[in-house]
matplotlib code that plots the C-alpha trace (Angstrom):
import matplotlib.pyplot as plt

x = [-78.2, -75.9, -76.3, -73.0, -72.2, -71.9, -68.7, -66.9, -63.7, -62.2, -62.5, -60.2, -62.5, -61.0, -57.9, -60.0, -60.2, -63.9, -65.1, -68.2, -70.4, -72.6, -75.6, -78.2, -78.8, -81.0, -81.2, -78.5, -79.4, -76.7, -77.2, -75.1, -75.4, -76.2, -74.0, -72.3, -73.4, -71.9, -72.9, -73.6, -76.2, -78.2, -78.3, -82.0, -82.5, -80.0, -81.4, -85.0, -83.9, -81.3, -84.1, -85.0, -82.1, -78.4, -77.6, -74.3, -73.6, -70.9, -69.0, -68.1, -64.8, -64.1, -66.8, -66.5, -63.7, -62.9, -59.9, -60.5, -58.5, -57.5, -59.2, -62.7, -65.6, -67.8, -69.5, -67.5, -68.8]
y = [125.7, 125.4, 128.2, 130.0, 129.9, 133.0, 131.5, 128.1, 126.6, 124.3, 124.5, 122.7, 120.7, 118.1, 117.6, 117.2, 119.7, 119.9, 121.3, 123.5, 125.9, 128.6, 129.7, 132.4, 134.5, 134.2, 131.7, 129.1, 125.6, 122.8, 120.2, 117.0, 114.8, 111.1, 108.2, 107.9, 111.4, 114.9, 118.5, 118.7, 115.9, 117.8, 121.0, 120.5, 121.0, 123.8, 126.2, 126.4, 126.5, 129.3, 131.7, 132.2, 130.6, 130.6, 127.0, 125.5, 122.4, 120.2, 117.5, 114.4, 112.4, 110.4, 112.3, 114.9, 117.3, 115.5, 113.1, 109.8, 109.2, 106.2, 107.7, 107.0, 108.3, 110.4, 113.8, 116.6, 118.3]
z = [19.2, 22.2, 24.8, 25.6, 29.4, 31.4, 32.7, 32.6, 33.9, 36.5, 40.2, 42.6, 45.0, 47.4, 45.2, 42.1, 39.2, 38.5, 35.2, 35.5, 33.4, 34.7, 32.7, 33.4, 36.4, 39.5, 42.4, 42.0, 40.9, 40.6, 37.8, 37.8, 34.7, 34.9, 34.4, 30.9, 30.0, 30.0, 30.4, 26.7, 27.0, 29.6, 27.5, 27.0, 30.8, 31.1, 28.6, 29.9, 33.6, 32.8, 31.8, 35.5, 37.5, 37.7, 36.5, 37.6, 35.6, 36.9, 35.0, 37.0, 37.1, 33.9, 31.9, 29.2, 30.1, 33.4, 33.5, 35.2, 38.4, 40.4, 43.5, 44.7, 42.7, 45.0, 44.9, 46.3, 49.5]

ax = plt.figure().add_subplot(projection="3d")
ax.plot(x, y, z, "-o")
ax.set_aspect("equal")
plt.show()
């Protein structure tokens, strides 16, 4: 069963609208999915970590809810 995020939405980062979900409470931990996957496919990691941490799952360009762009693909700073 999919865990409902505490919050989710888009954040403007370096001219890119990044989709993210926040699960749990505690010390923040950022999870970035691998190539050809989405946040939904790392749910098995999110749920156990969110029992003790605030998990911030970020969707990358061209994956899941993120549109692809003509710009360079790099992690935002």
